[in-house]
Every structure is written in structure tokens, then in C-alpha cells.
N, CA, C and O atoms as a Maestro MAE file, in Angstrom:
{
 s_m_m2io_version
 :::
 2.0.0
}

f_m_ct {
 s_m_title
 :::
 protein
 m_atom[352] {
  # First column is atom index #
  i_m_mmod_type
  r_m_x_coord
  r_m_y_coord
  r_m_z_coord
  i_m_residue_number
  s_m_chain_name
  s_m_pdb_residue_name
  s_m_pdb_atom_name
  i_m_atomic_number
  :::
  1 25 95.298 93.760 122.241 1 A "UNK " " N  " 7
  2 3 95.508 95.173 121.955 1 A "UNK " " CA " 6
  3 2 94.361 95.967 122.575 1 A "UNK " " C  " 6
  4 15 93.205 95.546 122.515 1 A "UNK " " O  " 8
  5 25 94.678 97.095 123.158 2 A "UNK " " N  " 7
  6 3 93.684 97.939 123.811 2 A "UNK " " CA " 6
  7 2 92.943 98.798 122.799 2 A "UNK " " C  " 6
  8 15 93.314 98.888 121.629 2 A "UNK " " O  " 8
  9 25 91.877 99.428 123.294 3 A "UNK " " N  " 7
  10 3 91.130 100.359 122.457 3 A "UNK " " CA " 6
  11 2 92.004 101.566 122.124 3 A "UNK " " C  " 6
  12 15 92.905 101.929 122.880 3 A "UNK " " O  " 8
  13 25 91.720 102.169 120.990 4 A "UNK " " N  " 7
  14 3 92.500 103.299 120.507 4 A "UNK " " CA " 6
  15 2 92.047 104.608 121.134 4 A "UNK " " C  " 6
  16 15 91.033 104.664 121.831 4 A "UNK " " O  " 8
  17 25 92.811 105.651 120.874 5 A "UNK " " N  " 7
  18 3 92.460 107.010 121.272 5 A "UNK " " CA " 6
  19 2 91.083 107.356 120.705 5 A "UNK " " C  " 6
  20 15 90.759 106.975 119.581 5 A "UNK " " O  " 8
  21 25 90.287 108.064 121.469 6 A "UNK " " N  " 7
  22 3 88.942 108.426 121.018 6 A "UNK " " CA " 6
  23 2 88.961 109.386 119.835 6 A "UNK " " C  " 6
  24 15 87.972 109.484 119.109 6 A "UNK " " O  " 8
  25 25 90.062 110.093 119.630 7 A "UNK " " N  " 7
  26 3 90.143 111.035 118.509 7 A "UNK " " CA " 6
  27 2 90.590 110.368 117.202 7 A "UNK " " C  " 6
  28 15 90.575 111.009 116.151 7 A "UNK " " O  " 8
  29 25 90.985 109.097 117.254 8 A "UNK " " N  " 7
  30 3 91.429 108.375 116.062 8 A "UNK " " CA " 6
  31 2 90.225 108.039 115.187 8 A "UNK " " C  " 6
  32 15 89.213 107.545 115.685 8 A "UNK " " O  " 8
  33 25 90.331 108.306 113.882 9 A "UNK " " N  " 7
  34 3 89.226 108.076 112.955 9 A "UNK " " CA " 6
  35 2 89.488 106.959 111.951 9 A "UNK " " C  " 6
  36 15 88.548 106.303 111.504 9 A "UNK " " O  " 8
  37 25 90.753 106.730 111.589 10 A "UNK " " N  " 7
  38 3 91.054 105.754 110.548 10 A "UNK " " CA " 6
  39 2 92.528 105.370 110.603 10 A "UNK " " C  " 6
  40 15 93.380 106.172 110.985 10 A "UNK " " O  " 8
  41 25 92.811 104.127 110.216 11 A "UNK " " N  " 7
  42 3 94.191 103.651 110.105 11 A "UNK " " CA " 6
  43 2 94.383 103.125 108.689 11 A "UNK " " C  " 6
  44 15 93.579 102.337 108.191 11 A "UNK " " O  " 8
  45 25 95.461 103.573 108.049 12 A "UNK " " N  " 7
  46 3 95.813 103.079 106.719 12 A "UNK " " CA " 6
  47 2 97.193 102.431 106.797 12 A "UNK " " C  " 6
  48 15 98.131 102.997 107.358 12 A "UNK " " O  " 8
  49 25 97.296 101.241 106.228 13 A "UNK " " N  " 7
  50 3 98.555 100.497 106.210 13 A "UNK " " CA " 6
  51 2 98.954 100.297 104.752 13 A "UNK " " C  " 6
  52 15 98.168 99.786 103.954 13 A "UNK " " O  " 8
  53 25 100.165 100.695 104.408 14 A "UNK " " N  " 7
  54 3 100.700 100.494 103.060 14 A "UNK " " CA " 6
  55 2 101.918 99.584 103.175 14 A "UNK " " C  " 6
  56 15 102.804 99.818 103.996 14 A "UNK " " O  " 8
  57 25 101.952 98.544 102.343 15 A "UNK " " N  " 7
  58 3 103.082 97.619 102.380 15 A "UNK " " CA " 6
  59 2 103.239 96.911 101.050 15 A "UNK " " C  " 6
  60 15 102.322 96.881 100.229 15 A "UNK " " O  " 8
  61 25 104.401 96.351 100.856 16 A "UNK " " N  " 7
  62 3 104.680 95.559 99.663 16 A "UNK " " CA " 6
  63 2 104.433 94.089 99.997 16 A "UNK " " C  " 6
  64 15 104.863 93.614 101.048 16 A "UNK " " O  " 8
  65 25 103.743 93.365 99.112 17 A "UNK " " N  " 7
  66 3 103.488 91.953 99.400 17 A "UNK " " CA " 6
  67 2 104.723 91.062 99.276 17 A "UNK " " C  " 6
  68 15 104.706 89.918 99.729 17 A "UNK " " O  " 8
  69 25 105.797 91.578 98.664 18 A "UNK " " N  " 7
  70 3 106.965 90.721 98.450 18 A "UNK " " CA " 6
  71 2 108.297 91.314 98.905 18 A "UNK " " C  " 6
  72 15 109.280 90.579 99.009 18 A "UNK " " O  " 8
  73 25 108.361 92.588 99.174 19 A "UNK " " N  " 7
  74 3 109.627 93.222 99.539 19 A "UNK " " CA " 6
  75 2 110.101 92.791 100.926 19 A "UNK " " C  " 6
  76 15 109.303 92.745 101.862 19 A "UNK " " O  " 8
  77 25 111.386 92.477 101.070 20 A "UNK " " N  " 7
  78 3 111.924 92.158 102.398 20 A "UNK " " CA " 6
  79 2 111.787 93.328 103.379 20 A "UNK " " C  " 6
  80 15 111.716 93.110 104.589 20 A "UNK " " O  " 8
  81 25 111.749 94.552 102.878 21 A "UNK " " N  " 7
  82 3 111.615 95.726 103.751 21 A "UNK " " CA " 6
  83 2 110.257 95.777 104.439 21 A "UNK " " C  " 6
  84 15 110.109 96.447 105.461 21 A "UNK " " O  " 8
  85 25 109.260 95.073 103.891 22 A "UNK " " N  " 7
  86 3 107.911 95.058 104.473 22 A "UNK " " CA " 6
  87 2 107.647 93.832 105.341 22 A "UNK " " C  " 6
  88 15 106.546 93.687 105.871 22 A "UNK " " O  " 8
  89 25 108.629 92.949 105.497 23 A "UNK " " N  " 7
  90 3 108.400 91.690 106.207 23 A "UNK " " CA " 6
  91 2 107.868 91.890 107.624 23 A "UNK " " C  " 6
  92 15 106.914 91.218 108.015 23 A "UNK " " O  " 8
  93 25 108.452 92.787 108.393 24 A "UNK " " N  " 7
  94 3 107.992 93.015 109.763 24 A "UNK " " CA " 6
  95 2 106.562 93.506 109.818 24 A "UNK " " C  " 6
  96 15 105.796 93.084 110.684 24 A "UNK " " O  " 8
  97 25 106.187 94.393 108.907 25 A "UNK " " N  " 7
  98 3 104.816 94.907 108.860 25 A "UNK " " CA " 6
  99 2 103.850 93.822 108.407 25 A "UNK " " C  " 6
  100 15 102.748 93.717 108.946 25 A "UNK " " O  " 8
  101 25 104.242 93.009 107.424 26 A "UNK " " N  " 7
  102 3 103.384 91.896 106.991 26 A "UNK " " CA " 6
  103 2 103.133 90.929 108.140 26 A "UNK " " C  " 6
  104 15 101.999 90.503 108.356 26 A "UNK " " O  " 8
  105 25 104.176 90.581 108.876 27 A "UNK " " N  " 7
  106 3 104.041 89.663 110.010 27 A "UNK " " CA " 6
  107 2 103.151 90.274 111.089 27 A "UNK " " C  " 6
  108 15 102.313 89.584 111.669 27 A "UNK " " O  " 8
  109 25 103.330 91.563 111.358 28 A "UNK " " N  " 7
  110 3 102.490 92.267 112.332 28 A "UNK " " CA " 6
  111 2 101.013 92.164 111.931 28 A "UNK " " C  " 6
  112 15 100.169 91.841 112.768 28 A "UNK " " O  " 8
  113 25 100.698 92.433 110.667 29 A "UNK " " N  " 7
  114 3 99.309 92.368 110.197 29 A "UNK " " CA " 6
  115 2 98.769 90.947 110.333 29 A "UNK " " C  " 6
  116 15 97.651 90.754 110.810 29 A "UNK " " O  " 8
  117 25 99.545 89.963 109.923 30 A "UNK " " N  " 7
  118 3 99.091 88.571 110.020 30 A "UNK " " CA " 6
  119 2 98.833 88.148 111.462 30 A "UNK " " C  " 6
  120 15 97.861 87.442 111.731 30 A "UNK " " O  " 8
  121 25 99.680 88.566 112.384 31 A "UNK " " N  " 7
  122 3 99.573 88.121 113.772 31 A "UNK " " CA " 6
  123 2 98.668 88.981 114.646 31 A "UNK " " C  " 6
  124 15 98.102 88.478 115.617 31 A "UNK " " O  " 8
  125 25 98.518 90.255 114.327 32 A "UNK " " N  " 7
  126 3 97.827 91.163 115.250 32 A "UNK " " CA " 6
  127 2 96.510 91.742 114.736 32 A "UNK " " C  " 6
  128 15 95.724 92.268 115.525 32 A "UNK " " O  " 8
  129 25 96.255 91.657 113.436 33 A "UNK " " N  " 7
  130 3 95.072 92.320 112.884 33 A "UNK " " CA " 6
  131 2 93.783 91.882 113.582 33 A "UNK " " C  " 6
  132 15 92.966 92.726 113.950 33 A "UNK " " O  " 8
  133 25 93.594 90.594 113.765 34 A "UNK " " N  " 7
  134 3 92.332 90.118 114.342 34 A "UNK " " CA " 6
  135 2 92.127 90.627 115.765 34 A "UNK " " C  " 6
  136 15 91.003 90.977 116.125 34 A "UNK " " O  " 8
  137 25 93.170 90.677 116.580 35 A "UNK " " N  " 7
  138 3 93.006 91.187 117.949 35 A "UNK " " CA " 6
  139 2 92.798 92.701 117.955 35 A "UNK " " C  " 6
  140 15 92.052 93.219 118.786 35 A "UNK " " O  " 8
  141 25 93.452 93.412 117.037 36 A "UNK " " N  " 7
  142 3 93.243 94.863 116.927 36 A "UNK " " CA " 6
  143 2 91.798 95.140 116.530 36 A "UNK " " C  " 6
  144 15 91.146 95.997 117.126 36 A "UNK " " O  " 8
  145 25 91.297 94.427 115.539 37 A "UNK " " N  " 7
  146 3 89.925 94.633 115.063 37 A "UNK " " CA " 6
  147 2 88.913 94.222 116.129 37 A "UNK " " C  " 6
  148 15 87.872 94.865 116.261 37 A "UNK " " O  " 8
  149 25 89.195 93.169 116.890 38 A "UNK " " N  " 7
  150 3 88.283 92.741 117.952 38 A "UNK " " CA " 6
  151 2 88.168 93.800 119.046 38 A "UNK " " C  " 6
  152 15 87.086 94.003 119.596 38 A "UNK " " O  " 8
  153 25 89.264 94.472 119.363 39 A "UNK " " N  " 7
  154 3 89.255 95.514 120.395 39 A "UNK " " CA " 6
  155 2 88.674 96.829 119.882 39 A "UNK " " C  " 6
  156 15 88.265 97.680 120.673 39 A "UNK " " O  " 8
  157 25 88.637 96.997 118.561 40 A "UNK " " N  " 7
  158 3 88.186 98.249 117.941 40 A "UNK " " CA " 6
  159 2 87.314 97.928 116.723 40 A "UNK " " C  " 6
  160 15 87.692 98.243 115.595 40 A "UNK " " O  " 8
  161 25 86.150 97.302 116.941 41 A "UNK " " N  " 7
  162 3 85.366 96.783 115.812 41 A "UNK " " CA " 6
  163 2 84.838 97.842 114.847 41 A "UNK " " C  " 6
  164 15 84.586 97.525 113.685 41 A "UNK " " O  " 8
  165 25 84.665 99.065 115.281 42 A "UNK " " N  " 7
  166 3 84.112 100.103 114.408 42 A "UNK " " CA " 6
  167 2 85.165 100.973 113.739 42 A "UNK " " C  " 6
  168 15 84.829 101.903 113.005 42 A "UNK " " O  " 8
  169 25 86.420 100.681 113.984 43 A "UNK " " N  " 7
  170 3 87.508 101.488 113.425 43 A "UNK " " CA " 6
  171 2 87.831 101.023 112.004 43 A "UNK " " C  " 6
  172 15 88.125 99.844 111.803 43 A "UNK " " O  " 8
  173 25 87.784 101.920 111.014 44 A "UNK " " N  " 7
  174 3 88.223 101.539 109.670 44 A "UNK " " CA " 6
  175 2 89.738 101.303 109.651 44 A "UNK " " C  " 6
  176 15 90.520 102.187 110.000 44 A "UNK " " O  " 8
  177 25 90.134 100.105 109.242 45 A "UNK " " N  " 7
  178 3 91.550 99.768 109.098 45 A "UNK " " CA " 6
  179 2 91.738 99.316 107.653 45 A "UNK " " C  " 6
  180 15 91.264 98.251 107.259 45 A "UNK " " O  " 8
  181 25 92.430 100.132 106.875 46 A "UNK " " N  " 7
  182 3 92.601 99.882 105.451 46 A "UNK " " CA " 6
  183 2 94.012 99.365 105.196 46 A "UNK " " C  " 6
  184 15 94.990 100.056 105.478 46 A "UNK " " O  " 8
  185 25 94.116 98.162 104.667 47 A "UNK " " N  " 7
  186 3 95.418 97.568 104.363 47 A "UNK " " CA " 6
  187 2 95.560 97.541 102.844 47 A "UNK " " C  " 6
  188 15 94.761 96.917 102.146 47 A "UNK " " O  " 8
  189 25 96.585 98.223 102.344 48 A "UNK " " N  " 7
  190 3 96.817 98.322 100.905 48 A "UNK " " CA " 6
  191 2 98.184 97.744 100.558 48 A "UNK " " C  " 6
  192 15 99.208 98.137 101.115 48 A "UNK " " O  " 8
  193 25 98.168 96.803 99.624 49 A "UNK " " N  " 7
  194 3 99.415 96.202 99.155 49 A "UNK " " CA " 6
  195 2 99.731 96.717 97.756 49 A "UNK " " C  " 6
  196 15 98.850 96.790 96.900 49 A "UNK " " O  " 8
  197 25 100.974 97.068 97.532 50 A "UNK " " N  " 7
  198 3 101.448 97.490 96.211 50 A "UNK " " CA " 6
  199 2 102.945 97.230 96.145 50 A "UNK " " C  " 6
  200 15 103.657 97.365 97.139 50 A "UNK " " O  " 8
  201 25 103.404 96.863 94.976 51 A "UNK " " N  " 7
  202 3 104.831 96.591 94.801 51 A "UNK " " CA " 6
  203 2 105.647 97.866 94.972 51 A "UNK " " C  " 6
  204 15 105.242 98.942 94.532 51 A "UNK " " O  " 8
  205 25 106.783 97.730 95.607 52 A "UNK " " N  " 7
  206 3 107.771 98.808 95.740 52 A "UNK " " CA " 6
  207 2 107.247 100.067 96.430 52 A "UNK " " C  " 6
  208 15 107.627 101.178 96.062 52 A "UNK " " O  " 8
  209 25 106.383 99.901 97.422 53 A "UNK " " N  " 7
  210 3 105.938 101.060 98.203 53 A "UNK " " CA " 6
  211 2 106.676 101.086 99.534 53 A "UNK " " C  " 6
  212 15 107.179 100.067 100.007 53 A "UNK " " O  " 8
  213 25 106.728 102.252 100.115 54 A "UNK " " N  " 7
  214 3 107.305 102.441 101.442 54 A "UNK " " CA " 6
  215 2 106.361 101.795 102.463 54 A "UNK " " C  " 6
  216 15 105.156 102.042 102.425 54 A "UNK " " O  " 8
  217 25 106.888 100.981 103.363 55 A "UNK " " N  " 7
  218 3 106.072 100.373 104.420 55 A "UNK " " CA " 6
  219 2 105.737 101.451 105.437 55 A "UNK " " C  " 6
  220 15 106.631 102.085 105.997 55 A "UNK " " O  " 8
  221 25 104.443 101.659 105.676 56 A "UNK " " N  " 7
  222 3 104.060 102.725 106.598 56 A "UNK " " CA " 6
  223 2 102.662 102.504 107.144 56 A "UNK " " C  " 6
  224 15 101.842 101.792 106.565 56 A "UNK " " O  " 8
  225 25 102.422 103.144 108.284 57 A "UNK " " N  " 7
  226 3 101.088 103.207 108.872 57 A "UNK " " CA " 6
  227 2 100.756 104.679 109.032 57 A "UNK " " C  " 6
  228 15 101.562 105.463 109.534 57 A "UNK " " O  " 8
  229 25 99.558 105.040 108.599 58 A "UNK " " N  " 7
  230 3 99.083 106.416 108.708 58 A "UNK " " CA " 6
  231 2 97.834 106.395 109.575 58 A "UNK " " C  " 6
  232 15 96.896 105.643 109.309 58 A "UNK " " O  " 8
  233 25 97.825 107.215 110.604 59 A "UNK " " N  " 7
  234 3 96.667 107.338 111.491 59 A "UNK " " CA " 6
  235 2 96.032 108.699 111.254 59 A "UNK " " C  " 6
  236 15 96.704 109.728 111.319 59 A "UNK " " O  " 8
  237 25 94.722 108.697 110.977 60 A "UNK " " N  " 7
  238 3 94.003 109.959 110.786 60 A "UNK " " CA " 6
  239 2 93.150 110.217 112.021 60 A "UNK " " C  " 6
  240 15 92.367 109.367 112.444 60 A "UNK " " O  " 8
  241 25 93.316 111.393 112.582 61 A "UNK " " N  " 7
  242 3 92.610 111.791 113.794 61 A "UNK " " CA " 6
  243 2 91.557 112.840 113.457 61 A "UNK " " C  " 6
  244 15 91.485 113.316 112.324 61 A "UNK " " O  " 8
  245 25 90.743 113.198 114.444 62 A "UNK " " N  " 7
  246 3 89.736 114.231 114.213 62 A "UNK " " CA " 6
  247 2 90.414 115.536 113.799 62 A "UNK " " C  " 6
  248 15 91.597 115.751 114.063 62 A "UNK " " O  " 8
  249 25 89.656 116.381 113.160 63 A "UNK " " N  " 7
  250 3 90.126 117.670 112.629 63 A "UNK " " CA " 6
  251 2 91.170 117.499 111.528 63 A "UNK " " C  " 6
  252 15 91.942 118.418 111.256 63 A "UNK " " O  " 8
  253 25 91.197 116.323 110.894 64 A "UNK " " N  " 7
  254 3 92.062 116.102 109.744 64 A "UNK " " CA " 6
  255 2 93.534 115.908 110.042 64 A "UNK " " C  " 6
  256 15 94.352 115.918 109.122 64 A "UNK " " O  " 8
  257 25 93.885 115.734 111.287 65 A "UNK " " N  " 7
  258 3 95.290 115.546 111.658 65 A "UNK " " CA " 6
  259 2 95.722 114.130 111.286 65 A "UNK " " C  " 6
  260 15 95.041 113.158 111.614 65 A "UNK " " O  " 8
  261 25 96.854 114.023 110.602 66 A "UNK " " N  " 7
  262 3 97.408 112.720 110.236 66 A "UNK " " CA " 6
  263 2 98.815 112.573 110.790 66 A "UNK " " C  " 6
  264 15 99.604 113.518 110.799 66 A "UNK " " O  " 8
  265 25 99.109 111.358 111.252 67 A "UNK " " N  " 7
  266 3 100.455 111.020 111.713 67 A "UNK " " CA " 6
  267 2 100.891 109.780 110.952 67 A "UNK " " C  " 6
  268 15 100.107 108.854 110.744 67 A "UNK " " O  " 8
  269 25 102.156 109.774 110.538 68 A "UNK " " N  " 7
  270 3 102.677 108.669 109.727 68 A "UNK " " CA " 6
  271 2 103.938 108.111 110.367 68 A "UNK " " C  " 6
  272 15 104.771 108.849 110.894 68 A "UNK " " O  " 8
  273 25 104.058 106.790 110.308 69 A "UNK " " N  " 7
  274 3 105.259 106.103 110.766 69 A "UNK " " CA " 6
  275 2 105.764 105.258 109.603 69 A "UNK " " C  " 6
  276 15 105.021 104.442 109.058 69 A "UNK " " O  " 8
  277 25 107.016 105.447 109.223 70 A "UNK " " N  " 7
  278 3 107.646 104.653 108.168 70 A "UNK " " CA " 6
  279 2 108.281 103.427 108.817 70 A "UNK " " C  " 6
  280 15 108.993 103.537 109.815 70 A "UNK " " O  " 8
  281 25 108.012 102.260 108.236 71 A "UNK " " N  " 7
  282 3 108.410 101.002 108.871 71 A "UNK " " CA " 6
  283 2 109.275 100.115 107.980 71 A "UNK " " C  " 6
  284 15 109.333 98.905 108.200 71 A "UNK " " O  " 8
  285 25 109.940 100.680 106.993 72 A "UNK " " N  " 7
  286 3 110.837 99.877 106.156 72 A "UNK " " CA " 6
  287 2 111.900 99.211 107.025 72 A "UNK " " C  " 6
  288 15 112.541 99.863 107.849 72 A "UNK " " O  " 8
  289 25 112.075 97.916 106.831 73 A "UNK " " N  " 7
  290 3 113.080 97.103 107.530 73 A "UNK " " CA " 6
  291 2 112.880 97.016 109.041 73 A "UNK " " C  " 6
  292 15 113.812 96.654 109.759 73 A "UNK " " O  " 8
  293 25 111.690 97.337 109.538 74 A "UNK " " N  " 7
  294 3 111.402 97.213 110.971 74 A "UNK " " CA " 6
  295 2 110.993 95.774 111.282 74 A "UNK " " C  " 6
  296 15 110.335 95.123 110.471 74 A "UNK " " O  " 8
  297 25 111.381 95.287 112.445 75 A "UNK " " N  " 7
  298 3 110.961 93.953 112.889 75 A "UNK " " CA " 6
  299 2 109.508 94.026 113.359 75 A "UNK " " C  " 6
  300 15 108.964 95.113 113.549 75 A "UNK " " O  " 8
  301 25 108.893 92.868 113.544 76 A "UNK " " N  " 7
  302 3 107.514 92.847 114.048 76 A "UNK " " CA " 6
  303 2 107.425 93.533 115.409 76 A "UNK " " C  " 6
  304 15 106.455 94.241 115.679 76 A "UNK " " O  " 8
  305 25 108.421 93.332 116.265 77 A "UNK " " N  " 7
  306 3 108.422 93.958 117.593 77 A "UNK " " CA " 6
  307 2 108.506 95.480 117.486 77 A "UNK " " C  " 6
  308 15 107.824 96.198 118.217 77 A "UNK " " O  " 8
  309 25 109.343 95.964 116.576 78 A "UNK " " N  " 7
  310 3 109.451 97.414 116.368 78 A "UNK " " CA " 6
  311 2 108.149 97.982 115.812 78 A "UNK " " C  " 6
  312 15 107.717 99.062 116.215 78 A "UNK " " O  " 8
  313 25 107.523 97.256 114.886 79 A "UNK " " N  " 7
  314 3 106.242 97.693 114.327 79 A "UNK " " CA " 6
  315 2 105.199 97.776 115.436 79 A "UNK " " C  " 6
  316 15 104.458 98.756 115.513 79 A "UNK " " O  " 8
  317 25 105.134 96.766 116.290 80 A "UNK " " N  " 7
  318 3 104.166 96.757 117.388 80 A "UNK " " CA " 6
  319 2 104.363 97.959 118.299 80 A "UNK " " C  " 6
  320 15 103.397 98.634 118.657 80 A "UNK " " O  " 8
  321 25 105.584 98.226 118.667 81 A "UNK " " N  " 7
  322 3 105.891 99.353 119.558 81 A "UNK " " CA " 6
  323 2 105.501 100.685 118.915 81 A "UNK " " C  " 6
  324 15 104.864 101.520 119.557 81 A "UNK " " O  " 8
  325 25 105.879 100.884 117.660 82 A "UNK " " N  " 7
  326 3 105.563 102.135 116.974 82 A "UNK " " CA " 6
  327 2 104.068 102.277 116.719 82 A "UNK " " C  " 6
  328 15 103.531 103.383 116.792 82 A "UNK " " O  " 8
  329 25 103.390 101.172 116.422 83 A "UNK " " N  " 7
  330 3 101.943 101.199 116.212 83 A "UNK " " CA " 6
  331 2 101.222 101.646 117.479 83 A "UNK " " C  " 6
  332 15 100.339 102.503 117.431 83 A "UNK " " O  " 8
  333 25 101.602 101.061 118.612 84 A "UNK " " N  " 7
  334 3 100.970 101.434 119.882 84 A "UNK " " CA " 6
  335 2 101.175 102.912 120.185 84 A "UNK " " C  " 6
  336 15 100.254 103.586 120.647 84 A "UNK " " O  " 8
  337 25 102.370 103.415 119.929 85 A "UNK " " N  " 7
  338 3 102.650 104.836 120.149 85 A "UNK " " CA " 6
  339 2 101.792 105.704 119.237 85 A "UNK " " C  " 6
  340 15 101.300 106.750 119.659 85 A "UNK " " O  " 8
  341 25 101.612 105.285 118.009 86 A "UNK " " N  " 7
  342 3 100.868 106.062 117.020 86 A "UNK " " CA " 6
  343 2 99.386 106.182 117.360 86 A "UNK " " C  " 6
  344 15 98.810 107.256 117.191 86 A "UNK " " O  " 8
  345 25 98.763 105.124 117.826 87 A "UNK " " N  " 7
  346 3 97.300 105.113 117.990 87 A "UNK " " CA " 6
  347 2 96.820 105.452 119.396 87 A "UNK " " C  " 6
  348 15 95.613 105.518 119.627 87 A "UNK " " O  " 8
  349 25 97.717 105.666 120.327 88 A "UNK " " N  " 7
  350 3 97.300 105.989 121.699 88 A "UNK " " CA " 6
  351 2 97.107 107.467 121.891 88 A "UNK " " C  " 6
  352 15 96.757 107.907 122.986 88 A "UNK " " O  " 8
  :::
 }
 m_bond[351] {
  # First column is bond index #
  i_m_from
  i_m_to
  i_m_order
  :::
  1 1 2 1
  2 2 3 1
  3 3 4 2
  4 3 5 1
  5 5 6 1
  6 6 7 1
  7 7 8 2
  8 7 9 1
  9 9 10 1
  10 10 11 1
  11 11 12 2
  12 11 13 1
  13 13 14 1
  14 14 15 1
  15 15 16 2
  16 15 17 1
  17 17 18 1
  18 18 19 1
  19 19 20 2
  20 19 21 1
  21 21 22 1
  22 22 23 1
  23 23 24 2
  24 23 25 1
  25 25 26 1
  26 26 27 1
  27 27 28 2
  28 27 29 1
  29 29 30 1
  30 30 31 1
  31 31 32 2
  32 31 33 1
  33 33 34 1
  34 34 35 1
  35 35 36 2
  36 35 37 1
  37 37 38 1
  38 38 39 1
  39 39 40 2
  40 39 41 1
  41 41 42 1
  42 42 43 1
  43 43 44 2
  44 43 45 1
  45 45 46 1
  46 46 47 1
  47 47 48 2
  48 47 49 1
  49 49 50 1
  50 50 51 1
  51 51 52 2
  52 51 53 1
  53 53 54 1
  54 54 55 1
  55 55 56 2
  56 55 57 1
  57 57 58 1
  58 58 59 1
  59 59 60 2
  60 59 61 1
  61 61 62 1
  62 62 63 1
  63 63 64 2
  64 63 65 1
  65 65 66 1
  66 66 67 1
  67 67 68 2
  68 67 69 1
  69 69 70 1
  70 70 71 1
  71 71 72 2
  72 71 73 1
  73 73 74 1
  74 74 75 1
  75 75 76 2
  76 75 77 1
  77 77 78 1
  78 78 79 1
  79 79 80 2
  80 79 81 1
  81 81 82 1
  82 82 83 1
  83 83 84 2
  84 83 85 1
  85 85 86 1
  86 86 87 1
  87 87 88 2
  88 87 89 1
  89 89 90 1
  90 90 91 1
  91 91 92 2
  92 91 93 1
  93 93 94 1
  94 94 95 1
  95 95 96 2
  96 95 97 1
  97 97 98 1
  98 98 99 1
  99 99 100 2
  100 99 101 1
  101 101 102 1
  102 102 103 1
  103 103 104 2
  104 103 105 1
  105 105 106 1
  106 106 107 1
  107 107 108 2
  108 107 109 1
  109 109 110 1
  110 110 111 1
  111 111 112 2
  112 111 113 1
  113 113 114 1
  114 114 115 1
  115 115 116 2
  116 115 117 1
  117 117 118 1
  118 118 119 1
  119 119 120 2
  120 119 121 1
  121 121 122 1
  122 122 123 1
  123 123 124 2
  124 123 125 1
  125 125 126 1
  126 126 127 1
  127 127 128 2
  128 127 129 1
  129 129 130 1
  130 130 131 1
  131 131 132 2
  132 131 133 1
  133 133 134 1
  134 134 135 1
  135 135 136 2
  136 135 137 1
  137 137 138 1
  138 138 139 1
  139 139 140 2
  140 139 141 1
  141 141 142 1
  142 142 143 1
  143 143 144 2
  144 143 145 1
  145 145 146 1
  146 146 147 1
  147 147 148 2
  148 147 149 1
  149 149 150 1
  150 150 151 1
  151 151 152 2
  152 151 153 1
  153 153 154 1
  154 154 155 1
  155 155 156 2
  156 155 157 1
  157 157 158 1
  158 158 159 1
  159 159 160 2
  160 159 161 1
  161 161 162 1
  162 162 163 1
  163 163 164 2
  164 163 165 1
  165 165 166 1
  166 166 167 1
  167 167 168 2
  168 167 169 1
  169 169 170 1
  170 170 171 1
  171 171 172 2
  172 171 173 1
  173 173 174 1
  174 174 175 1
  175 175 176 2
  176 175 177 1
  177 177 178 1
  178 178 179 1
  179 179 180 2
  180 179 181 1
  181 181 182 1
  182 182 183 1
  183 183 184 2
  184 183 185 1
  185 185 186 1
  186 186 187 1
  187 187 188 2
  188 187 189 1
  189 189 190 1
  190 190 191 1
  191 191 192 2
  192 191 193 1
  193 193 194 1
  194 194 195 1
  195 195 196 2
  196 195 197 1
  197 197 198 1
  198 198 199 1
  199 199 200 2
  200 199 201 1
  201 201 202 1
  202 202 203 1
  203 203 204 2
  204 203 205 1
  205 205 206 1
  206 206 207 1
  207 207 208 2
  208 207 209 1
  209 209 210 1
  210 210 211 1
  211 211 212 2
  212 211 213 1
  213 213 214 1
  214 214 215 1
  215 215 216 2
  216 215 217 1
  217 217 218 1
  218 218 219 1
  219 219 220 2
  220 219 221 1
  221 221 222 1
  222 222 223 1
  223 223 224 2
  224 223 225 1
  225 225 226 1
  226 226 227 1
  227 227 228 2
  228 227 229 1
  229 229 230 1
  230 230 231 1
  231 231 232 2
  232 231 233 1
  233 233 234 1
  234 234 235 1
  235 235 236 2
  236 235 237 1
  237 237 238 1
  238 238 239 1
  239 239 240 2
  240 239 241 1
  241 241 242 1
  242 242 243 1
  243 243 244 2
  244 243 245 1
  245 245 246 1
  246 246 247 1
  247 247 248 2
  248 247 249 1
  249 249 250 1
  250 250 251 1
  251 251 252 2
  252 251 253 1
  253 253 254 1
  254 254 255 1
  255 255 256 2
  256 255 257 1
  257 257 258 1
  258 258 259 1
  259 259 260 2
  260 259 261 1
  261 261 262 1
  262 262 263 1
  263 263 264 2
  264 263 265 1
  265 265 266 1
  266 266 267 1
  267 267 268 2
  268 267 269 1
  269 269 270 1
  270 270 271 1
  271 271 272 2
  272 271 273 1
  273 273 274 1
  274 274 275 1
  275 275 276 2
  276 275 277 1
  277 277 278 1
  278 278 279 1
  279 279 280 2
  280 279 281 1
  281 281 282 1
  282 282 283 1
  283 283 284 2
  284 283 285 1
  285 285 286 1
  286 286 287 1
  287 287 288 2
  288 287 289 1
  289 289 290 1
  290 290 291 1
  291 291 292 2
  292 291 293 1
  293 293 294 1
  294 294 295 1
  295 295 296 2
  296 295 297 1
  297 297 298 1
  298 298 299 1
  299 299 300 2
  300 299 301 1
  301 301 302 1
  302 302 303 1
  303 303 304 2
  304 303 305 1
  305 305 306 1
  306 306 307 1
  307 307 308 2
  308 307 309 1
  309 309 310 1
  310 310 311 1
  311 311 312 2
  312 311 313 1
  313 313 314 1
  314 314 315 1
  315 315 316 2
  316 315 317 1
  317 317 318 1
  318 318 319 1
  319 319 320 2
  320 319 321 1
  321 321 322 1
  322 322 323 1
  323 323 324 2
  324 323 325 1
  325 325 326 1
  326 326 327 1
  327 327 328 2
  328 327 329 1
  329 329 330 1
  330 330 331 1
  331 331 332 2
  332 331 333 1
  333 333 334 1
  334 334 335 1
  335 335 336 2
  336 335 337 1
  337 337 338 1
  338 338 339 1
  339 339 340 2
  340 339 341 1
  341 341 342 1
  342 342 343 1
  343 343 344 2
  344 343 345 1
  345 345 346 1
  346 346 347 1
  347 347 348 2
  348 347 349 1
  349 349 350 1
  350 350 351 1
  351 351 352 2
  :::
 }
}
């Protein structure tokens, strides 16, 4: 994974540890987190698990701008594509 946009300040990931709707996002985190963190070691990446939450990634940029992508029932490939679009 490449370095993120210079204006990106934080990434928050919300997912359910057991819901089938979060499976693609869980797989994405398991398979890609280490390479994302290696390419962006100083970027805060907060992963929060809670039952029955909407699967989503929220990117916070400078000047308080936030962008959110809802990922319920998305495959790992769809999550990867949407994640790259969100953080570039």
C-alpha cells in the first residue's frame, strides 16, 4: 500500500467482530493492516469493534474534513478499492 494523502490526519475503522456484513472489512484488516501501517507508520489508525455496528471507514483530513465509506456486505476486494479511493 502506498503512502496516504498529505492532508490525511486519522483513519477510524468501525466493524462488528461477528456480523457477516463485516466479513469483508475484517478480512481486509487482517490481510492489509500491517502493510498499510508499514507504509504510513505515523498515521493513527483506530480499529473499533462493537456488536451490530455499521461497517465503515472514516478518514479525517486537515481542517476537520471527514469522509466516510459504508462497507456493509462489501467483499475484501471492494473494501480495498474503496479504501484506496478514500485515502488518496
